C-alpha positions as a printed Julia matrix, in Angstrom:
190×3 Matrix{Float64}:
 279.27   3.19  112.46
 282.18   4.99  110.94
 281.66   8.52  110.18
 281.09   8.4   106.69
 278.38   5.78  106.92
 276.56   8.3   109.16
 277.13  10.93  106.65
 275.66   8.61  103.4
 272.92   7.89  105.99
 271.93  11.31  106.46
 272.33  12.27  102.87
 269.84   9.64  101.97
 267.44  10.89  104.25
 267.76  14.24  102.83
 268.01  13.49   99.15
 264.26  11.78   99.85
 262.7   14.62  101.78
 264.18  17.02   98.93
 261.9   14.52   96.29
 258.98  14.59   98.34
 259.0   17.64   98.38
 259.27  18.27   94.51
 256.85  16.13   94.09
 254.36  17.5    96.86
 254.44  20.88   95.12
 254.14  19.78   91.6
 250.89  17.96   92.97
 249.4   21.03   94.53
 250.33  23.38   91.6
 248.83  20.7    89.22
 245.88  20.8    91.79
 245.88  24.38   91.33
 245.52  24.78   87.58
 243.27  22.29   87.56
 240.61  23.92   89.42
 241.37  27.5    87.77
 240.9   25.53   84.41
 237.14  24.24   85.54
 236.37  27.84   86.73
 237.08  29.38   83.31
 235.71  26.65   82.13
 232.49  27.49   84.18
 232.65  31.23   83.52
 233.13  30.74   79.79
 229.84  28.44   79.57
 227.37  30.69   81.88
 225.57  32.61   79.3
 224.73  35.83   79.7
 222.71  37.57   77.12
 222.38  41.44   76.68
 220.84  44.01   74.33
 222.75  44.71   71.29
 220.91  46.96   69.34
 217.28  47.85   71.01
 214.99  49.46   67.79
 211.26  49.45   69.15
 210.29  46.05   67.17
 212.76  43.73   67.67
 216.01  43.36   70.24
 218.94  42.17   68.92
 221.02  39.95   71.56
 224.68  39.05   71.75
 226.41  37.32   74.49
 228.17  38.99   77.42
 231.66  36.84   76.23
 233.82  36.7    72.9
 234.08  33.21   73.35
 230.55  32.18   73.03
 228.6   32.13   69.8
 225.09  31.62   69.9
 223.99  28.68   67.61
 219.89  29.0    68.45
 217.5   30.22   70.73
 213.79  28.88   71.38
 212.02  31.55   73.36
 208.9   30.29   75.36
 205.51  32.94   76.66
 203.34  32.65   79.3
 200.96  29.81   78.54
 198.32  32.22   79.22
 199.17  34.08   76.27
 198.52  31.15   74.01
 201.36  31.96   71.73
 203.03  29.59   70.16
 207.31  29.15   70.81
 209.72  30.96   68.67
 212.72  29.95   67.43
 215.75  31.9    66.32
 219.14  30.41   64.28
 222.28  32.17   64.37
 220.91  35.54   64.8
 219.56  36.31   68.14
 216.74  38.85   68.65
 213.27  39.09   69.98
 211.0   40.38   67.76
 207.39  42.27   69.42
 205.31  40.78   66.12
 205.31  36.91   68.48
 203.72  38.62   70.8
 201.98  41.74   70.81
 198.55  40.93   70.18
 198.33  38.65   72.73
 200.1   40.97   75.21
 197.08  43.44   74.95
 194.81  41.0    74.87
 196.06  40.0    78.53
 196.9   43.28   79.21
 193.15  44.38   78.22
 192.06  40.93   80.2
 193.76  42.48   83.42
 192.18  46.19   83.13
 195.58  47.68   83.34
 196.38  50.67   81.87
 196.55  52.16   78.1
 199.69  54.08   79.01
 203.23  52.69   80.66
 204.45  54.78   83.31
 207.78  53.33   82.46
 209.13  49.83   81.96
 206.58  46.98   81.82
 207.77  43.61   82.08
 206.74  40.39   79.94
 208.2   37.08   81.32
 209.94  34.91   79.32
 212.02  31.85   78.75
 215.36  31.83   76.53
 216.77  28.09   75.8
 219.74  29.23   74.16
 222.04  26.67   72.54
 225.9   28.17   72.45
 228.9   26.72   71.11
 232.26  27.96   74.04
 235.74  27.31   72.67
 233.91  24.59   70.14
 231.78  22.7    73.39
 228.21  22.86   72.89
 226.25  23.98   75.95
 222.85  24.82   76.65
 221.64  27.18   78.91
 218.16  27.74   79.85
 217.24  30.84   81.64
 213.96  33.36   82.93
 214.34  36.83   81.39
 211.8   39.86   81.89
 211.36  41.66   78.54
 211.13  45.31   79.18
 208.99  47.04   76.95
 206.58  50.33   76.97
 202.78  50.14   75.78
 200.81  53.63   74.36
 196.96  53.75   73.86
 195.59  55.24   71.23
 192.3   56.35   70.61
 191.72  54.89   67.2
 194.53  53.03   66.46
 194.5   50.59   69.02
 197.77  50.53   71.43
 201.81  51.01   70.44
 203.92  48.03   71.79
 207.89  49.19   71.92
 210.41  47.18   72.96
 213.02  48.68   75.81
 215.24  45.88   76.73
 215.94  42.78   78.33
 216.81  41.5    81.98
 218.08  38.36   83.74
 216.15  36.8    86.3
 217.29  33.53   86.81
 218.57  30.02   85.51
 216.07  27.43   85.14
 215.8   23.51   84.95
 214.36  22.9    81.3
 211.99  20.57   83.09
 210.37  23.56   84.76
 210.87  26.38   82.56
 207.22  26.54   81.62
 206.13  26.52   85.21
 208.28  28.87   86.31
 207.5   31.35   83.54
 203.59  30.73   84.42
 204.25  31.42   87.98
 206.04  34.84   86.89
 203.34  35.78   84.75
 201.0   35.26   87.59
 202.89  37.68   90.13
 203.26  40.25   87.41
 199.65  40.07   85.99
 197.46  38.59   88.47
 194.08  39.4    86.92
 194.54  37.44   83.88
């Protein structure tokens, strides 16, 4: 074997190793970019509702992420209230009129005080259909609606909405059962 042949074989081996190194770096880079894209997509699809405006009779809601657009919502109430679900389209909100009288009756049946000593909690499930980067997603979550109540001697009760607090994500099939279990934990006497 001549010196030229040995150098040629070494050059071919070095070229092969360089080619393999470049290919493996590109593979790793693509895998990392793909994983970053999946994480970003998951974060973008994770819905967090916050209160945009807290009036006494209505809570206006919005998404925490600007990339999300709420299309519609369905609010489920505890079975013990005997209140039908409420639907919104395009303007996410919670209105006291949807459950006020049923809540007053439930509090009376549970022999709870006429006046709040801070914020009371009403569990609800909110099913939200949202667009994220043009793709539809559905989020089902358990929330507590914060409210205060004050009794009036002749006029009954006055209920005012205070805010919204995330509790947990739930599966759509289990949503009503989880909601009713949370209700029983908060209102054990009803």
